[in-house]
C-alpha positions, 0 to 999 in steps of 0.5 A, a space after each residue: 745359704 749363708 743362714 744354713 751355714 751359720 746354723 750349721 757352725 753354731 751347732 757344731 760349736 755347741 756340739 764340741 762345747 758339750 763334748 769338752 764338758 762332758 769329757 772334762 767333768 768325767 775326768 774331774 770326777 775320776 781325778 777327785 775320786 783318785 782313780 788315776 786310770 782314766 783313760 778315755 780320749 777326748 776324740 774317741 771314736 773319730 777317725 785319725 788322719 796324719 799331719 802330713 796327709 792333712 797338711 800337704 794336701 790342704 796347704 792350710 799351714 805354712 813353714 812357720 807353723 813348724 816352728 810353732 809346733 815344735 816351740 811349745 810342746 805342741 801335739 797335733 791330732 787330725 781327725 775325720 768325724 761327722 757331727 749331726 750328719 755333717 762331715 768334718 775334719 778336725 785339727 787339734 793342737 795342744 801343749 803340754 799344759 791345759 791349753 789348745 787350739 781347735 780348727 774345724 774344717 768341712 770335708 771340702 777343706 774350708 775352715 768353718 771355725 776355730 777356737 782356743 781351748 783351755 780344759 773344758 772351755 772353748 773361746 770360739 773365733 768370730 766368723 768375720 775373723 775366720 772369713 779374713 783367713 779363708 783361702 790363706 795359710 793359717 799361721 796368722 790365724 794360729 797366733 791371733 787365736 792365741 792372743 784372742 784366747 789368752 785375752 778372753 780367757 786369760 787370768 780368769 781361765 781358772 775360774 771359768 773351768 769346772 776344775 776349779 770348783 768343788 765337785 758338786 758345783 762342778 757337776 751342777 755347772 756342767 749340767 747347766 751348761 749342757 742343758 743350755 747348749 742342748 736347748 740352743 741346738 734344738 732351737 737351730 
């Protein structure tokens, strides 16, 4: 049972890595071509739900999250979606900059995985860290993700993202990443 869940989580993570890479590559191509009208949404096609519906029903975040949300120009999007026939709830938090946080829950409200995002890069949090927060409010995990994400991506963030590369190189890197992720998905 745990092996199946672990495979599903890896599949979900790889699917989001592909989604982020494809989305930000298209935005970068649009930017390089000086097409300022790129208006696709990263989570287009997902069903949005309200923060209150999410947090009041699920109680995943406590009172501290309000100061976090309002202190960093943070935007929150909550979505229902299905990835590989697994129903999920996403809690996406992003700043007015390039970084953000991604929490992925099962439809029965269990936190499956979480990560720190910087443009097209997702730094996933270890499953043991996730397990230590199961059944608890996630305010502390939010701050831990921030710390882990900043140290893992940190100063090298700019060099890791496809946006720091010439367009031709960015396209090659994205193609390589996507191919590797798709191969890892097919081997699950």
